[in-house]
N, C-alpha and C positions, 0 to 999 in steps of 0.2 A: 752826916750832913744830908739834908733833903735835896731833891733834884732841883727845886726852884732856886735854892741858894747857890748850888753849883753853877747854874746858868747865869745868875747875877754876877758871880765872880768872874766867869769867863768874859762876859760883856764888859765888865769893869776894866779888865786887862786890855781887851781889844781897843776900847775907846781911848784909854789913856796912853797906849803904847808902852805898857809896863815892861821894864827890863827884867830878864831872868839872869841872876848872878849865880854862878856855880861855885859852891864851897868845896873846891877840889884843886889839888895840885897835880893830879894824875893825868898826864897828857892823853892817855888812852881813853879814859872816862870822859874827859872834856871833849875829845873828838867825837865820840859816839853820841853824847848828849846834844852837842851842837848840830850834828847831822840829823838828829831826830826833830829838833825844833828849827828847821830850816827857815820857816816863815816868821820867826821871832828874833828879837834882838837878844842874843845870848853872849854873856861875857864871863870869863873866869875872874874870880875876885882879885887875882894878882894883876889884872889889867887896870885895876883901880887903886889898890893899895899894895904895899910891899908884901910879898909872900912870907908867911910865918908858919910855924908848926902849931897845929891844933892837937891838943891832948885828947886822944880817943880812948877813954877809960870806961866806956859802957860795956856791959856784959851781953848785949844783944846788938844786932845790926841796926835795929830801929833806934836804940838809945844813942849809938854813935852817929847815925845820920842826923838826929836832932841836935846833938852837941855841935856838930860841924855847921849846920845851918844856922843855929842860934848864935854861935860865936861870930860868924861873918855878918849876920844881920845887925848885931849890936855894934860891930865895927863901922858899918856903912850907913846906919839909919840917920845920922846927922850930916852925911856927906852928899847923898843923892836922894832924889825923889822917885816915886812911882816904880818900885822894884820889889821883887821877891827874891829870896835866896833858896836855891835848890841844892840839896846835898844827897849824896849816894854813899851808902856803906854796903859793901858786898864781899862775898867770899865763896869758897868751895868747901864742901863737906864730904868726907869719905867714911861711910858707916863702918866698913870692915876694919878701919884703923881707929875705931873708937870715936868717930866724929871729927877728927882733926882735918885741916887746921881751923875750920869754922870761922868764928868771929876774929880769930888771930891771923887770918889768911895774908893780910898785907904785911905782917911782921912775923911771919912763921919762922923765918931764919934769923930773927933778931931785929931790934930797933934799927932802922935805916937800911934794912936789907933790900936788895934789888929784886925785881920780878924774877930774874934768872936764879938768884939765890933761893928764893922761896920755891920756885918750880923744881929745882934739882933736889932740894931737901925732901920734898914730897915724893919724888921719884925714888930717892934713896930709902924712904920709909916703906914704900911698896916692895922694893927689892929685898929689904930685910925680912919681910914676911913671905918672900917668894911669890908675890902676887904680880901677874902680868897685866891683868885687866880686872876691874871691879866697879860696881855701881857707885855713882857719885852725883852730887847735884850742886848747882850754883844757887845762891840766894842774893837778891838785891833789895835793900830797903831804901826808899826814897823819902825825903822829908822836905817840906817847903815851910818857910817861915816868912810871914809878912805882918802887916798891921792887923790882918784878919785873924792871926793866930798860928798854930802849928798843926800841920796835917801830914800823914804818912801813908805809904802804900808799899806792898811787897810784890816781888815777882820771882819766879823760880824756873830753872831749866834743868831737866834731868838727863842723865846719860851715864857715861863710864869714863874712868881715868885709866891710862895705860902707863907702864913703867918705862916710857921713852918719850922723846919729843918728835913731833912730826909737823913740819911747816914752820914758817917764821912770821905768820900773820897774827893779828890780835895782840893781846898783852896778858900779863899775869899767867894763869895756868892754862890758857887756851891751847898751847901746843900739845898738851897731854890729855885734853878733854874731848871725847867723842859724844856729841849729842844724840839722843835717841832718834832713830830713823835715818842715821847717817853712818857712813863708813870712814869718813874723814874727820880729823880733829878740827877744832875751831881755828887752829893755826894754819890749816890747809884750805879752809872754806873762805870764799870772798866775804868781805865785811858786810856787803849788802844782804847776803844770805843769813849771816849770823843775826843781823838786826831785825830780821823778820820774826824771830821767835826767842831771842835771848831773854834771860832773867831781867836785864836792865830795861829792855824794850817793854816787857810786860808790866814792870813797875811804872815806867814812864807813861804808858797808856792809861793806867789808873790815876796817876797823880795829875795827868793833863786835865782830867775832869775838874780838878780843883783850881786850875790856874788859867 
């Protein structure tokens, strides 16, 4: 998309007071994204319609983000005006374990697994290989869907995972992930610090150009 069209879209949103609807039921993600878009009207889709399960059967983060955003857009397009749907699909990759859990991060311990279940399964996988610390990275894919079409962006955060938990902040795999340049896990760092450089923030910065 050319710069002029990006600018037109931004002005269009500002003039009409367009709502940003989040296609997510993850309270941690919703909190982080709302905090990023403090000056915009941001709602979880479940604030408008009843929460339901979205089948995420894509084989990439990008495909899953598009599935979520498109599904919610189709549900809402006849109910409200002047809105876009923003969806995030993200996860963690550990190369020394063959790239797991990757796109299956949210359901690594099975369908309906909790963050804690997924976290401890990954810790167990490290322990089975006698790995105390190893490089890893987070990926976030953002998708927006509106009457203008479908747009996506990616963000990454590199660091290491450890075979234990430290801190109770953040969500998901944060208590076992130490970002490059830090000695603390994301579970120990203040959320304001995390949001300066996280994979989700990097993707949001890029996608913000389109909304």
